[in-house]
N, C-alpha and C positions, 0 to 999 in steps of 0.2 A: 504495499501499499504504498503511495507517496505520500508523505510529511515532512514539514519545512526543515533545510538541513541546520544545522549550528550554527554555520556561519552564517546565515541570514536570520539571527535573533531568535533562534529556539537552541533548544536541547536535545532536539529527536535527531535522529540520522537522514537521511535522506537515501528513500531506494528506487525511486522512478529515475532512469535511464535520461530525462531530459529537466534540464531545471530552468523554469520560466520565472515570469516576473508573478505568478499565481499561485506559486511555492513559499512566495513570504508575504507575508502580510507587510510587511512594513516596505517590498520593494513596488506592491500593489497600490498601495494609499498613496504613494510616491509617483505615480504613472500620471501624467497632465492630462487634462479634463476639457476639450476642445467643446464649445457653446454659442451659438450664434452667431448672427452675421449682419455687415451691413456693407452696401455698398454706395459710394458715391454717385451725385445724378450724374455726370460724363462717363462713368460705367469703368474707372479707369484705378478705380482702388476699392480694394475687398478688406474689411476689417473683422475680426473674427475672436473673441475673448480664449485664453487660456489660463485653466485654474490648477494653482498646485499647492501640498501640505505647506504652510509657514513656519518658519526657523524654529519656532517653537515646537510644531507638530500640534497644535491646540487647534489647526482648523483649517478650513481651504479658503483660500485668498487669489482672487485670478487680475490679470493686466491685460492689454489688447496687443494684438497681433496683427500685422500689417499682411494680405497673402495676396501675391500676383495674380489678379484674373487670368491672365493669358497663358501661367505655371509656367516661365521658363525664369524666373527669380524666385533663390530663397524668402521662405518668410524673416520677417523682422520685427521683434518688439518696438514697439512705439509708445509706451507709459510704463511708467516705473512706481505707482502710489504705493508706499508700503502697508498700507491696511488694504488695498486691490479694487481694479477700476471696475466700472460695468457700464450697463447699457450705450453704449456706440450709438450715433448718429452721424449723420454726413449734413452741413448746413447746404443751402442753396450758393454759396461762395466756395465749397468743398474743403470748406474748416471741418477738424473731426472734435465734435462734445462728446462729452461722457460725465460720469457719475464718479465722485473718487471722495472719500473722507481721509482727509492730508491735515485735518487739526492739528496741531501740539497735544491736548488731552485725546484719551482714549473714549470718551463722550462726544467727542466733537462729530455734528450730523456731517453726513455727505451733502455737497455742493455738488455745482457743475465748475466744468472745468474745457477748455479748450484747446485744442494742438493745430497751431496755424497751419491751411495748405500751402505757405510762402515757405514756412520753415521756422523755426526757433524753439522756445522752452514751451512745456504748456503753463496757463496759466487760468488764476479762476473768474469764471463768469459770473457766476449769481449763486449766493448764501442767504437763501429765505431761513427764520429761526427753526423751520422743522423739518431743514434738510433736503434733499432731492434726491426722489423715489429712481423717475423716468423721466426722458426728454423725447418730444416728436418734436422733427425740422422738418418743413415745407418745404417741397423738390425745387419751389422755382420762386420762392421769394425769402426775403430775411426777414422769416418769421422761426421762432420758436416757443414752444408750449410744452411749461414743468409742471410735474405733480409730485407736489410738496404734502406735509400733515401738519394742521393748523387747527384751528379752535372755531366752531362753525362761526360764534358770534364777536367775534374779533375784527378791527375792518384796517389794523393799522401793525406795522414789525413793534411797533413801540410796545402795543397794548399786551401783544404776543409773547413779548419777552418779557411782560409782567407777571403775566401767568403760569410763566413755565417756571421761574423762579420760584416764585411762591409753590409750587407743588414739587420743587427741586430743594426748595430750605425746608420747606416743612414736614419734607418725606413724603407727601402725601402720593398716595396710589388710589385711592378709595372711586369709584365711577358712581355716576347715578347716571338710571337706565329708565326711559319712558319707550322704550319701542324693544322689539326681539331680530335678530339675537344680538348676544353678548360678547361671545369670541368664534373665532375663526381661526380653524387647523391647529395651530400654536399661541394664538396673543390672543389678549384682551381687549374690545373693541371698546372706542371712546377713552377718553374725553373727545379723542386729535378727530380731524375726519378728512378725508382725502381732498387738496385745494388743486387750482389751477392756475399759473404765473403765464399770462404770455409778455414776452419782447422780442429783444433781437440780438443779433451777435453784436450788439456794442455791449449789453449788458443788461441793460435797464428792463427789468421785468416789475409788469404791475398787477396785484389780484384781477382771479377776473372768476373766480366762482372755488366754491366747499361746501361742500354736502356729502353726505352718508352715503347718498345715494351711489357714489363714485367708487365704494370700495371694492377692489378684484376689478377695475372697470377695463376693457376692451375697448381701444381708441385708436382711432384713424386720423390724420389731418389731412388737409385738400392739398395740391400741388401749389396751389395760389398762395395756402396760408391763411385762409379769411374765416375758414369753418371745420369742427371737428365734428367725427360721428363717432358717439359713446354707447355702450353699453349704460343702464344707468334700472340699479334695482328702487322696485318700489313696493312697500308694504299692501299686503291682504287680511280680508280675515282671515279670520282662527290661525293668527302668527305664520301667514307664509307670506314669503318674497317670491315674486318675479321681476327678469331683466326686460326692461324696453329698450328702444333704441333712438335717442336723441340730436340732436343737432346744436353745437355749442358754436356761439357768433365766437371769433378770437379776439373782439373787440369790445363789445358792449358788455359779453357774458350771459347775455343772452341764450334762454335753454327752452327746443321747441320738441313735442315728441316727434319723430318720425313712425314707428312700427310701436303697436301697443296692441294687446291681446290679454284681457283675463285668463287664458288657456297654455300660453307659450309662454317661452322667453326667448331672446332673441340674443346675438353673439357674433362674437370673428367680423365688427362691420369692418369695409373695405372701400373705400371711394375709388370710383374711375380717373383714371388718367384726367378728364377733361375737367372734372367734380362737377359734372352731373348725374350722376348715378350711385348709388352705391350697395354692392354686397353682402352677403350677409346668412346666417344659420339659424334659420326658426325649427328651435325643439318644441314640438306639441308634450304638453304635459303628462304623465301619463298616469293611470289609475290602478286601482288594484288589478285590473284585467288585460292591459292593454298597456304593454311599454311605451315608451317615449318615443317619438320621433324626428327625425329631426330632416330635414328637408333645404335647398340650398335656394336663393331669391335673390334677385333686383329690382331696385326700387328707383324708378325715376324722382330723382328729387322737384323736379318742376311739376312735373304731372300727376305726381301724386301716384301714377300704375307700377304693379310691381308683377312680375313676372319670375314663375319657378323653373329654373332653371335645372335642363336635365331630370324630369319629373319622373322618368322610370328606373333612374337610375338609384339602387337601393346599396349608397353607399352614405357614411356620414363625415364629412369633411370637417378635419382637424385644421387647417390651412388654406386661407386666402390670397393669391395675387391676382392683381390686373394685367394680361398682355399691355403692351405700352400703347397701342393702336385702339384699345375700348373692347377689342372683338372675342372675347374668352378670356376666360379665370384657370390661372394657374392653380388646382388643392391637390393636396395631401389626402390621402383617407385610407384607413386599416384598411385589409384585402386581403384574404389567405393568409393569415398570420406573416405580410409582409406591410407595406406603408409606401407605398408607388405615388409619382406624380402623374394627375391625369390634366387632361386640358379640355376643357369644359366650355363651349361658344355659347353665349349668352342670348339663348332663346331655349323656348320649351321644347324642342324636337327635334334638335341637333343630336348627333350620335356623340356619346362620350370618350376620348381617345386617351387610352394608356400610354405615358410617355414612358416611363421606365418601369423594365421588366425582368429583374433582378431578384436576387434575397436579399433584400435591403428594404432597410427604411428612410426616408426624405423628409428634410423637416429646416426652421429656418430657409424660407427659398426665398430670394431674390432675386428680379428679373433684370436684363442689361436693357438700357434705355434706345437701347436699337433693336430690341424686342426679337433678336438670334438664339440669345442663351441664355441658362436660366442658373443661379449658383445656388448648392444645396449644404448641408453635413450631412452626410451618410452615414449610415451607421446597420450595424447583423447583430447575429447573436452573437458573431462570432470575432467583431472589429468594431472598437470604440468608432463614435463619430469624428469625419473626418472632412474638409472641403474640396466639393468636386463640384465640375462646369458637365451643365448638360446641354445638349443643343435640339432646338425647340421643333427642329425640324425632324433629323433623323432620331433623335430621342437616344443618342449615342450617351456615353457616361466617362468624362476623363475626371484621374485624378488629380489634383492640384497639387503644388509643394507648400503641406501644410507643416503645423508648428509641432507635431508631435506625431511619431512616425508609429504605426501599429505594434502593439507589444506581440511578442511570439504565445501562442495559444497552447496548450497543453492538451488538444485532444480532437477530435472531429465533430461537424456536427451532421444530421443527417434529419429527414422529415419521416414520420412515424402518422401512420392511417390506419382507421379502420373504420365500422359502422357502428353507430346507436342500434338502441334495439329498436327503434325507430324507422329506423332505415337509413337517418341522417349521417351524412359523412362527416367523417373526424381526422379531424390533426394536431398534430404535436412537433415539437421540436425535441431532438435528443441529439446530446453532448455525453461523449465517450472519452477517455481514454485514451490514447492512442494504444497501448498494448492490452485494451480486455480484448477477450478472446473466448473460445469456448476452453482452452485452456487453461486460462487467465479470466474468469467471468468477472466484470466488476459488479458490485452492490450498486442499487436507486436509488435515488433520492426524486420524489415527485414531488416538482415546487411547482405551485401551484399559484397565478399573479390575483392580483388584488381588481379593485375598480368597483363593481363587478365587470362594467362594462368597459375592458381593459381586451387587450390583447399581447401576447409573448412576440413582439415583431422585429425589436431595435436589442442596443444593446443595452444593460444596464451596469450602472457604476457602484449602486446601492447594494441590489440584490443581481451579483454574479455569478453565474454557475460555473463557470470556468473556475472557480477557488476550490469548489469541491471536486470537479473533476483532477484539478492537481493531486487532490486527495485520495484517488483512485474510485472517485463514484461515478458511475453515468448518471445525468439529470436530466428528468422529465421531464418538461413546459410547455404544460396540455393546452390545449383553447376548448373548454366543454361548452356548453349553452351560458349562455351569457354574453359570450365574449365577441368583439367588435368584430368587422371584420370578412364577414358573412352571412350579412343580410339580415332582414328585421325580423324574418320569421327565427331565424334562429335566436334572436335574442328573446323573442316572444316564447322561446320553446321552455327559456328557463325563469321567466318573470312570475312573481310570484311563488316560483316554486324551486327555491334555493336548495333547496336537500330533495329533490329528487330528478331529474333529469343533468344537472349541473353533478353533479353525484356521480348518476352511473355513468353521463360520459368520461368521468377524471379515470372512473375503475375500467373501459373498456379499454382505453388508453393505456391506464399500467398493466390488461392484461396481457396487448399485443404485444408491450415494450417488455413484458417478462419473457415473452416465447424467443425473444434472438437470442440465440446461444452464445453472444458474450456478456449477457447478464444474469447475474444469480439472483433468481428468483425470493433464493430463502432471506435474503438481506435485502430487505425493501423497507423505506423510510419515506414519509410525505410530512411537506412544512409548507409556509404558505403568509402572508401579509394582509392586512387586512380583511377584506374579503377573501382571500386568499386563506387568512388565518380562520375565519370562520370556516370554512371549506375543511382545513386540518381538525377543526373540534367537531363539527359533523361528520368526518371519517371517525375521527375517535370512538365518536359511540354509537358507530353502524356496520364495523368491520375490526378483524382481531389480526389482520391478517398483514400488518405494518409491523416492524420492530421498533419505530419510535413514530413521535410525533412532535414538528418544532411548528407551537403557534403562537406568532408577533403581532402584535396591535389588533388583537381579533373578536369579534363580536362573541358573546358569550349568551347574554339572554334577551331575546329580541325587544322584549314586552319593555326592558329597561333601558337598552339603548337609544331606541327611537325619542324617546321624550329627552335624549340628556344628550344625542350629537351635537352638534356648533350647528348642524342644517337638519334640524327636525323636518320644519316641512317637507323636502326633498323625498327623504325616506317614509314620511306620514302618505305620500303617496301610489307607495306598492306596498306598504307595511300593515293591512290590516291588524286588528287582535287575532281574527284566526291565521293570517298568514304565519304571524308570530308565535301561535302554537303550533303549526304542521311545521314549522321551520326549525325553531329555537333548539341549537343543540345542547343547552343547558337539561333539558326537560329528557337526556339520555345518560345523564353524568353517572348513574348506575350503572351502564353499559361497557363502561371505558376501564377495559383493564391494559392499553399500552400505556407506556412512560410518556408522559410529557414534559414540556419543556415550555415554561408559560415567560413571553418575553414581552416588555409593556416600557410604555416612556411615559409618566406624570403629566407631561406637557401637551402629550396625545387628546385635542380637543375632538378629533373630528370622530376617536373612538376612545371615548373616555378612560380613565384608570377604573375605573369603577367596576367594567370588563372584566378585567382581570383579576382585580382583586377577588371578586367574588365567583370565579372559573376557579384560582390558589384555592378560598378556602374550600367550595365542594369539592375540588377533586382529592385533597388532602381528605375531607370528613365523611365523601357519599359514594368515589367510584369505587370501583372493584378493584383499586392500586391503592389503599387509605394509608394514610399516616403510621406509624407502627404506635407499640406504645413509650415509643421516647420522645413520639412526633417526626421521624425521621421520613422520607417518603422515597418514592420510585419518581415520582416529579420533583421539577426544578421552575423556578423563579426567578430569571434574571429582569432586574428592576433598573430603569435610570432614572432618577428623578429628574435632571436636567434637560432630558433628552421629548423629543417631539414625538410624531407619527413615524417617522422615518429612521432615528438614531443619524445624526448624520456627521458630527467630531469624529475627526480622525483615530483619537483613543477610544471611543466607543466603541466604532465601526469595529477594530478588530479588539475590543473584549465580544464585544457581541459573537466575529467570526470563531474567535478561540473557544470561548462555550461551546458552540453550535459543535463543533470540530468534538470537544472531549462527550457531551453528551450522545453523538451518534458512535462515536467509538468505543461506547461501553456497551450500548444499549445493541448496535447494529451489527456490530466489529467482533463484542468482545474483547476488547483490548482497552486500557485503562492510558487516558492522558491526561495532565494535571489540569485542573482551572489555572485563567490566566491567575500569575501570580497580585498583580493588583487588586486583585475581589478578596484578598488576604481570608479566601473559605476553607486553606487546607488543601490535605489531600480528597481529589476522586475520583474513583469511590471511596470511600472510607474505609482506612485500613480495616483488617480483619478484628483485630481486638477493638475498634470504635464501633461493630455493628451492631 
């Protein structure tokens, strides 16, 4: 079994023939991570962000790099902010603006910086009291829009600074709420709200609007800089929320509604190059019987007429970009465990053209101003995101010279297919060690994705299968019912039926994987996070075929989860009391006879910590593997007081994997590996005299 070599920060010997960054967590965490693309208005400059572990190893920080769109020149780092730089955008004049926290104090808010196209050092362009989180730049006008954080009732920076000082000096963290919700993912909402400021490259920025409706907004700016189109959260009856589309005048701040429907959410606004139309997605609200349906539309801002684009196209748009002549949209969408780029003419009857046809996922698409090529980040199950150029006529994809080379992968990936009991085709990716064979079969780890409306189709930094492959496991990445990329009916199969078709599909894909000669079916484990953690919990109570279960940030008691999650109105559309009773894992705790590793972060507001606390108690008190008379359990609980839904800091990510390694080694491989020393937990499993 491949395990980490002593020379790479672990006391265990290496037994795998090929040593890669995935054989040592420190080396894996040190791999550079590429994200985001910004293209200059003339199409000559392409900028991306590269994230690395900070010098003290406590966090990831990113700086900006320039990539040659022609693919001839080596990439060059262009910003060096010690605390990281982000959110790059080009002004109409070609200057690069970005967000950076470069203040002398640790709590200095990020501000807007500018790197002039003519050369020279970066300089600070705007520093509002609440900092800057993002910037939009008009393509053909000297107009910049900043998103900042402010108090809704203040009108001047002096007033805002006074309130901030009062709260800081008094160590006040209290918040008064008059509406729902009160928190989001991992942070509390209020008393600050998002604010917009409008200005120019000269650095003069005026307050434009401030409203909680702009939380988590998706916005686009017209090429002439005169207006934005943005999502706008509004309340409804019974503590519900929905997203409108609004037009925001960038001079007056006037807000007018573009699209609204009490039974739908609107998102991903993209303004046409001439400013006359806006493309967007409409998500019809689901109900207990019907899954939400996402459709693509183009709205004429002058006439008010709307056209549904490609009405028969059974896919869900993830991103939207206009071609420069306004004739079509470049759209990314999940598609059979890939995420290609599609070209959609902006009519209701035109054919959809799949532009890319490889085993890859494309993101951060930007279009050359001439309309001949697109640039994007391309990734796959076996390669991290990297910049590419795509010919918009032929679909040919060319790798650019990026700031990070592709790491060596310790295995291979193949496609596994089977058929569900109802005749539906099913598929999964299977990542395997290079030396797995009939003579040397690999143990199997079934890794279930979250969502639940999601798919295994791209590289994952947080849930990386290759770390497990490097330790000798084959990793199955199934896309069961509720997964995206297979059409609306595939989602509908599992809607409100989480414990039925999704569970049966995972079991069917596990069956076909275990039949392969290079897989050891007698040594199989299951794990998942978020909805994948829910499925791991459900599996634990419905079969004992697995040697171990790892459940991260998981739903346990659906009647408890529904009202306590940060977006209860969304889940209430599907999760009726009857659905909760039929699909809640906690009702089957007495049938759990497989060791379970529970992992949860206290700052997880999407799946609140109460789920893990109740799961942990009931495993010890009511499962078929209860704690013994000394209170010692075969189950384990890894708790992160300062982490959120994902566990993001490098030291904690390392602890996460090392703990999973040890738990699976004991219960799947029958071997002893130590807990991470930093846990101060002693030996695992306990020595014989401690049993």
